[in-house]
Structures are given as C-alpha cells and as structure tokens.
N, C-alpha and C positions, 0 to 999 in steps of 0.2 A: 398440490403440485400442478399448474394448470397456468396453459399462455390462454389470456382473452381471444375468443374469437373477435372479430374487426368487421367492420362492413364497411364498404368505399360510399361514403355520404357526396351528394353533390346539393350547393345549396343556390339557387339565381333568383336574383331580384334587381330593383329598379338601381343603377349607377345613385343615383341621387342619397340611396339610403346608407351607399355601402359603408361610408364611416361609421355611421352608429351600429349598424349588423356585427362590424366587425368588433366594435366593442361592446356589446353583449353576446357576442360568441367567445372572446374571451372570458368574459365574465363567468359564461356556462361552464369552460373550462373542461372539455371533453373531445377534442377533433384533434386529432394528428394531420396538420396542412399540406399538402402537396403543394407543388408549383405547374402550374396550366401554361405558364409561358414557357417553359421550359427552352431557353435560349442559354443557361447553363450560365448566366448572368449574377453577377454579385447584386443585394439591394444597394440602391443608388446612394441610399443617405441613413442616419443613424441620428437617433439624437443625441444632443450634443451635452458634453461634461462626463459620463458614463467613466471615460478609463480614466479624468481625474477623480471621481467620485470613488472607483474602485483602489486607485492608488493610495487616497487620502484616508480610504476605509482601513486598507492593509497597514499602512502605518500607524492608524490609532489602535488599531488592533493586536500586535505586535505588542503594544508598550506593555513592562511589565507589572504598571502601577495603574490603574482606570479609577475615576470617579464614577458615582448612579448618575443616572440621569435626574435632571432638576426636576422635582415636582411642580403640581398645576399651582401652586401658590408661591413656589420662587420662581415659575417665568411668569405670573404675572407682574411683579415685583422687581424680575430684574430688567433694564436697560438690553442687556443683550440676549436676546430672543431667538429662534429661529422658525420663523411662521412662512416660507415661502420658498421659492426658490432662489430668489435672489440671494436671500440669507445662507441658505446651503451652499450655495457657489462662495460665498464669500468668507463662510466658513472650511471647505474642501481647500479654498487659494491658499489661506493663511496654515493650515496643515501641510501643505507642499511647500511652502517658502518657509516653513518653521523644519521639515526635511530637506530641503536643500541645503539651506545655511548649517544643520548637522553635520550633512555630507562634507560640505565644503571644511567646516572647521574639523573634523574627525580626519582629514586628508591634511590639514593643515598642520596639527596636533602630531601628526605620524612624520612628517618634513621636520619639523621642530624638534622633535625627540629626538631622530637623528643626526639631524646639527649639535645638540648639546653634543650627544652621546662622542660624536667624530672633535670635536672642537674641545671637549674636555679637557685633555691630554695637554695640550696648547697653552690653558686657562686662561683669565678673564682681561680681556685687552682690546682695543679700538684700534682698527687700523688706519694709519695717517692718509690723509688729504695726497692725490698724485705730486703736487706743486710741493710738498712738503718735502717728499723722497728724491727731490732733482734727477729723475731718472731711473732711482731704484726701487726693485721691486723685493716684495714680501714671499719668501718661497716655505711651503713647509713638505717636513720628510716624517713618514715614518717607517725606518727603518729598523729591520732586526740588528742582533746583536753583532750577527757576526755579518750582515749586509755593512755595520757600522765601521767594521774594522779593516774593510773591506773600500771603502772612501780615500782616493787619492789624497796626497799633501796639498796638490794646485787647487781644489778646490776651497779648503780655507785659506789659501793666498791671494785667490781674488773674490772673494767676497767674505763678509761679515757673519761667523756660522756662530749659531749659539745652540746647546742642548738645553731644553728648558725644563723635559721631563724624562723621566728612565722607570718602566716597571718589567716585568718579567721576563715578559716576551719582545719589549721595542725599546729603542730610544728616539726622540719627538726633537727634530730637530729643525729650527730657523735658521733661511738662508737669505741674506741680505743683497741682492748683487742685480746687473742690468740686465742679465737675462738666466735661465736655467742653467745649470753648471750642467755640462756634457756628460763628465764621468762618473755620474749617482748611478746607483743599482736600480733605484726604482723611479719611477715618476712622482712629481710633487701632486700635494693633495688639494685641494680645491674646498679651501671653507667658507662657510656663511661669512660676509662681512658684516655681518653685526655681532656685536661683543657677548662673552654667554651670559652675563647676567643680561643682558635685553634679551637676548632668547629664552632665559628661563623662565623671564617678566613674561614675557610675550605665553609661554606654555600655560601659566599661571593662569591669564587672562582666556587665554582661551577655553579652560576648562571652566571658569566662573559664568563665560558664556552660555556654554554647553547647557549647563546646569539651572542657567536661566530659560532655556527652549524647550528642556524638559519639563522643567515645569510648567510651561507655556500647553505644551503637550499634552499634559496629564491632564491639566483644567480643561480640555480641549474635548478628552474622550468622555465626558459627558454627554456628547452632542452624537456618540455614534450611532445610539438606534435609529435618531431623526435621520441619520445619513445613509443610514442600511433601508430607510424606508423609501428614500428620496430615490437610492439607487433601484431598487425594487418599482418604483414608478417610472423611471428614465429607462428601463428593459422593456418592460411592460409597452410604453410608446415604443421602442424601438419593433417588438415581436409586429405591433401594428402597423407598421412603416410595411415591415415583411411581407407580411399577411395581405398588402394590401397591391404588394409591386408582385405576389404571386397570384393574386385573382385574375382570372379572363375577362377584358373587356372586349362588349362588340354592340358599337351604337350603344342606345339610352341601359343596356340592361350590362351584371358583371355575374360572374359566376367562382363561390369558391367549392375548391375539391378537399378530400381529404380523409383519414380512417378513423371511423368511430369505433368504442364497444359495443359490440350488441344489445348490452345492457340499459344502454345511453340512447337506445334510438326511440325509444319516446318520448324522452326528454326532447330530443332533437325536433321531434316531430311539432312539439307543444311551442318551441323557440320557434321555428319557420310558420306557425299557424300566428303567434303575437306578431310576428315582424314580418307578415305577411311574405313570405318566400317560398319558391318550390323546393322542395326538398326528391330527390331521384337517392334511393339507398339498394345496394347490392352486393348479397356475399362475394367474397374475392374471386378471381378466375385463376384456372392451375399457374397459367405463365405469372402471374403477378408474385408481387414478392410483397406485402404489408410490413410495417412495423412491429416489434414484436414485444407484446405488453405484458409483464408477468402476474400473475393475481396469487398469494400466499396469505393464510391466516398470522396475524398481526406478531404471535410467538416464533414463527417460522421465518417471517418477511426478511429477517437480519441476514440471514445467509443469501437474499439476491446482492446484494454488493460485492460480496464476494464472488458467487457467479460471473456476472457483468463485469467485474473486476479482470477476467479472465477471458470473456468472449460474451455475446447476448446469444442466445440462441434465435436459430431459424424459425419462422412463424410458424412452420409447416412440423419443427422439430418437436423437442418436449422441455419441460420446466424441472432442472436437476437440483431446484433446490432445497428440496427436503434431503435428499442422498447430501447435498453438500451441505446441510445445519447438520445433520447426526455424524456424517464419518469425520469433517473437520474437528467436529469435537471430541468424539472416539482417539482420532489419529494426536490432536495435540495435548490431551490425555495421556495416552500412553508415553510421548516423549518427555512430558515435563517429568511422569513417575514421582510424583510425591504431594500426599495431604497436605501437607506442610507448604509447601509453595502452591498450591491451591488458594488457600487461606488467604497468604500474601497476596496474589490475586484477587482475592477477592474483596479486601481491603483496598487494593488500587482501585476497583470497578466500582465499588462502592462511594470513594470520596470522588469520583469521576462524573458520577451518576446525576449531578448536578447540569452541568456542563454538556451532557451528551442528551440531558434534556431537552433541550432549547429547540430541537430540529428534529424533523419527524426520521433522516437518516441517523441522527444520532440515538432515537430511543430504539430503531433497531437496531442497529447496532449492539445497545446494551442490554435488550433480550438474549441475542445472542451471546454476549459474554456474561452473562449470569449462568447458560447455562454450560458453556464450556467452564467456569467455574464449579457447577455443580458437579460436571461428568471426570474432572480432575480430581477433587477431593473423594469421590466414589471409588476412583483405582485407585487412589494414592491410599486408601483405606485397604482393596482387596490386595493390594500385593505388601501391605502393613512397611508402608515408609511415609515416615513426618520428621520431617529437616534429615534424613538419611536413619534413621532411626527406629529401629523397629518397635513393637509393641512388648511389654512385656507377660513372658509363656504363662497362659491360662487368663488372661484378662481377657475382658466383652471384646476389648479392641481385638487382641489376637482370635478372639473364635469367628472375625470376622474375615480375616487372612485367608485365600487361594493358596493350598499349601500342595508342595512336592515332598515325600516325605515328611522330615521335621522342619523343614525350612519355606518361608516362602517362596511361591512358585517364579517369581522375578530373580531366583537365586539356578532357578536350574537354566539354564543356558540353551538346550536342545528345544527342552518343550517352549521355549519363549519363542524360539524361530520358528518352532512348529506352525505356534497359535500366528507369529506374524505374515507368516508366507500362505496361511489358511485363510486369512483374513482377506489378501489380496488374492487370492484365488476365487474367491467369494465376488467378491467387488469386482471383479472383471466378470463373474457368473453373471450379475444382476447388470453389468451394464450391455451385453448383448442378448439378456431376458428383454430389456428395454429396448434394445433395436428390433426383436423379433418382434416383442409388439407392435411395436410402431410400422411394420412391414406385413402386419396379418392381414393375410386374405393375399396374399404375395409369394410366388416358390421363391423369393431372395429371402423372405425369413427364415429359411431351412438354413440357411446359411449362418447365424447368429444361433439359430438351433444346434448348427453343430460344434460352434466353437463350444456352447455351455457345457455339450454331452461332454466335449472333449477338454476342456479343462477340470469338469468335475475327474472324468479316470485318468488324467494324468497326474490330479492331487491321489488319487486310490490307489493308482501303484508307488508313488510316493512312498505313501505310508505303511506299504508292506516292505519298502526297502530300508527304513530307517531302523538302523541296530538301537537308536535311544532319541527319544521314549519307544518303548515297546508298545505299540498301539494296537497291534496283535495278541499281545500276549492282555492285554488291557480288557480289548472285548471277549478272549476267550474268560477272561476271572468274572467278566459284568452278566455277559451272558451265555456263557456256557459251551464246554466244548475244547477243542485243541487249539494251538497259537498258529500249528503249522494250518489245519485244516482250513482257517479263518484267513490265514496268509493266500495259500491257494485259490478259494472263491475270491478274498476281493481283488486280488491279482488277474483273474481270470473276467473279472467283470471290468475291471480297468483298462485291461487290455480291448474290449469288446467296446468298451465308451467310446475310448479313443480313437479308434479304427472307423467306427461308425461314424465321429463326431468329422475325422477329417475327410472322410467320403461324402457326408455331407458340404462340408464347405466345398469341397474341390467341382462340386454337380454344382452347386446353388450360389456360387460367390459373382456370378454375371445376372446384371439385370435383361441379358437379351432372351430374345422368346427360346422356351423351354423344348419347343417341338416345331421345326423349323430345316424344309427341304432345301434348303440352302447350304452346303456344305461351308460355305465362309460363315454363317452365323456357327454350326456347330464347332469351327476350329477356332474363334473367337472364344467360344463361352468354354473351352478346354484350357487358352491360353490364362483367360479371366480366373480360372481357374486355379490353375498352377500358380498363379500370382495371389492366390488367395492363401494358398498352404504355405507361402511364403511369411506369413504370421505365425508360426510356429515359432520362432525366435524370438520374433517381438510378445506373443503372452508369455513364454517361459524367464525373458525380460521382467517385463511390467510384473511377472508376480514375484520374482524375486526382488525386483524393487522395494518392496513392503518388508524386507528386513531391516529398513531405516527405523523403524518401527520399534526394534530389540533393540537396535546397534544403537540407536542416540539415549532411548530411555536406560536401555543401562549404562550408558555414558555419563547420564544425570544423576543415574543412583551411586555410581561409584565415585563421584568427583564432591557428592554431597557426604560419603564416607570418609575420603580422602581429606576433608576440610574438617568433619568432625576428630579423627583423630589429630592432626595439626593440633587443633584448637583445644584438646587435649594433654596432647604433650607440654602446648606454651603456656598452660596453668600453671603448669609444676613449677614455673619462674618462678625463685623465691623472690617475694615483695610484691612485685607487678604483674605475677603470674594470672589473677582471674583477671585484668584489666587487658592483659597482651591475648588471653584466649577468649574472651569476649571479642574483642578487635578480628583476631584471625577468623570468628565463628561469622560473626556480621562479612566481613569483607568476603571470605571463601563464599557463602550462602547467595552473597548478593549476587556476585560473577555467574556463581552457577545457575541462579535463576534470570539472570537474563540471556545466558546463552541459550538454557531450557525455553523459552519464549521465544526468545528469535527461530531456533530451530522448531519450535513445535508451530509458529505462524507459516512459515517456509518451506518447511515440510508436509506437513499438515494439509496446504494447499496445492502444493506440488504432486501431491498422489493423487488429487481428486481431481484436478484440473489438467492435466498432463497423462499420466498412467488412465484415469478414469473417463475424461473425456476424450480422448482418443480412440475407445472403442463404442464410444455411444452419443456423442454429439460432434459430427461434421460438420454439420450447416449453422452460418454464421449468419446474424441478421443485425438491423438497425434499431436502435432502442425506440420506443413510442418515445415521442415527445410532445405531450399534450398543447394547445397553443389555450393559455390562461392566464389569470391574473395571480400575478405574484406580491403586489403591494401590499394586498390586504392579509395576506398566509401571515 
C-alpha cells in the first residue's frame, strides 16, 4: 500500500516549440499539470464535437442489440466508410437525428395512446365542420352513475342529449347545444378532434417508424469503436489546448509545471534533452499539497476504486487499499453468509468477465470480485450453509464447519455477536495503529497508542462480563486454572489498559508543545485532551456498529431457511407441487440473494469508509490526473 512520491517539475523551452512539446509530453503521459497562469479562469476553448460525440456514443451504447465492427475487407468494399473526422461527424449527426426523432415519436405515441383511451368510450366518429352545425357544438361528458341521476331535466330540454356508452362506473354523454349546459355536475372533456380509427392508424404508423429508426440505430452500432476513438482524439486535443493555456509565456519562452512520480524523473530528463528543454525538479515543500497517486499490486488494485469512491487520501496520508481489499471482501462474505450464493455470484462474475476485461478499471474490479466470491464461498462452507441447507452430518463438508456444540457457530447468536464486535474492536485498533505509525516521532502518536490500549482494555473487560459465551471458562479449560482467577486477572489487566489508554489520550491528543512556559498552551492542551476523551462514546458506538455483520448475516440465513420451508410445503400440493415448490425456491432465493448482495456492498463499504476511515483517514486530497494520450489506449 503506497502513495507514490511525487516531485514538482518545471519544463522551460522556446515558444515556437510549445505545440510540439505539449504533444510529446502528452504521449509521455506521466505529468499532472498545474496552472501557472493562476487567474482562476477556465480554458477559453474546447475541441468541436466532443459533446455531440458523447451523446451519440451513449445512445448507441444503450442499444440492446449491436452489430460487430466492420472488417477490413468490408470497409474496402463498402460505400459507407468512416475514415476521417468529417465521416465521424456525419455518423454522429445521423445518430443524434435518430435519437431526436425517436424521442419525438415516443412522446407522440404516448399522447396518441392517451387520446385513444380517452376517445374509445364515445366510439369512432368524425366531428362535423363548424358550418354544418349552424352554431351548435358537441360537448362530451364522463358522468358517474350517481352524477347522471343528478342531471336536471332542463339539460335535456335545451339540447340534444345522447348516452352513447355505459360501463360499471360511468355513463358517456354527448350533448349538442350552443353553450355548455350550466347545471352539469362536471366539466366537459376535451377530446382529440381526430376520429378513433385515425388515432389508431397513427399509433400503428408511429410504431412502424420507430421500428425503422431502431433498425438504423442497430446498423450504426458497428461504428461505436470508431466513434470512441474519435472522441478520445478530440479529448486529447482539448487537453492539449488546456495545457497550453496553463503554460506561462514570457517573451519567446514558455514554461510548463506539474507533478511527476519520482520513478519517472529519468524519463523526463531524457524527454527534456531530446526536446531541447530546461528541466527543474524538486521534492514538494511542507506547505504544498501535491495530488495523490495510488500504486498497488495488480490483484489488490481493484479496491482502489472503492477507496477513491468515498475519498481520495491526502498526499501525506496513507493508502488504505489493502485494508479495503481484505476488509470489504470479509464483511461482504459475512453478510451474504451462504456458499451457494457465493457460487451464484461467481457465475455472474464469470458471465461479466469478458465485458469487464475491456477496460483497465473493469479488469481491476474483476480481480476484486473474484476474491470476494472466493471468500464468500469459504465463509459459507465454514458456517455450513448452502442455499440455507446444512451439510449431512459426518460428511466431509460437515467436517469443515466451525461448530459451537453440535451445531454451526452461526446458530450460536451470542458467539457470533462476540465475533462481530471483536472484529470491530480490532478494525479500530488497526486504524489507530496506522495513525500512530504516521505520527511516529511525535508526541501526538501516543494519543493513537492510547486508543489502541484503551480499545483492547475495554474488549478484555467485556470478555469477563459476558455470561455467554463464557470465555473465561474456555480459557481455564484450555490453559488450566480456575475461571474465576482468569476473570479476575483479565479484568484487572483490562482496567489498567483502559485507564492508561485514556490517560495517554488526554495528555497527547493535542499537537501543541508538550513543554511550554505559557499557561495558555497548557490550558489549550487540557481542553484538547478533554475533547479527545469525548471519543469514548464514538469508539463504543463504532465498535458496536460491526454487530451489523452478525445481524445481516443472520437475516440472510434465516430467510434462506424460511424459503426452503415454504418451497417444501408448496411441493406437497397434489399435481403441480414440484413445479410450485421449485418456483417458490427460485423466487425466494433470488429475492434473498439480491437483498444480501445489496446489503453486503452497502454495509461492507460503510464499515470501512465511515467507521474505519473516520479514525485513520482524515486528510482528503486530489487525485493525480496524468496529462496523457487517450486515443491509443
């Protein structure tokens, strides 16, 4: 787990060479550029067509059916080729035209469908022209039966009234009169002037037009790769324009500045020599905040996205990717709590492997997902659950199960609660140990050491107070001695550790000078120490928060058992019992699987990103964004 050391680099060259230098620096792709102009203004221009291309790619990418890209022989023999920017622009414009027309047709189809449903009760008719009615008008009323009985007789006397349709709730009236009747219980409805048959015909036409547009859309999906390459080239051009606007110009000279990994300095020196540039590099000063570049082994790097999703660690902080990788997988497995669900998840990951393998981020996530699947299956085997079914007694699978008495430890609620709380305590111990290591050499490190000691002391005290499981009796049985003596010794050690830890927290929570002749500093240190002690309630709450691992895992296991019982009962129904039982089994476990996966992701991330990070990662930084060429990636 490492945050890559960076150096501040400055490149100085002749202004006439700036365009070439910027292009070659982008190809090198190892510098995070900073703005030397520093006026807070945004770049004055961007390459043309990027937003249209993004919209076209997004529309084609969402198409459920896609065509493969054309082969070389197909491109040579086809009149429709995409070989330059003009062709790409034409294709993008065609895609956006299809999207616009499709959206308009969808809106019109919804309106037509609504008008059809509104007009249907009155039947298929054509309204006469205004000169045919001689001042009369048609008024359409949808009356509830009780409202129809309240219509006064004067309405029938002053106009032509016809009830054209009746259903269970309404009567549909047509009234021909010069003005709307004043005594009607509701307002007349505004119907589409087109006949019902014309509306239905238009609805069919819209469907055919949408089908034709969809066929054109599917055909254009074969150019997706070419559009993506063009978009990358446009974004590269935009990045070069922005880089030039960030450069400092002084007469015939220009300067570019940025941050580069220390391991890339040799490559930058070669680059400067080949392009006749002056290169100045130095380590960051204490008042500078360089961007953060994480570097982890390939199998672990999949957890970097989970870390940066919540926050980017500060440059002088630490990289929690390793902790995220193992903690998130373990927490997810404890919440899913079933080897069968792990197998199903593994099948889903295998089906998605090809799609995930297309991008570097996808490949990193795939490695994390594979590890999560493996941990979930192993944990499910250890607690003896496979779709809620326990292995047969005496079988080799049964010998893998960790048991409490004659049953799986998952059925011992007190033991699982203790295990979950213990995981929480030592997760927080690890967080404070990391902080103590970061402050090594400073008195402030003793504050985190105090929290480590206090947390372990509080945990030991808890062990002596638990009636079940009786940990002291287990210690006496394993190591010898009396459980009462063990309880007394462990409790005394716990109290001492808790007291010493909180004393360290009180005296070393402050970063002010330890030895100061000014009473003001001493008073401030006391106030900082008192404020630090308020973290006791936070530590207690955060440790108990890990009980969700047990609670959610238990809920998943119990639901699996419940759906198995329901499927078993349904299978007893004569005739269709087997089919009904299978249906209940599949639907029930699918629902439970989805709930467990969502809970595992949400709460697995929460325990690391909120409880753990709140103790160990308080400095947020900005991500390292390399000025690099994307078109050829």
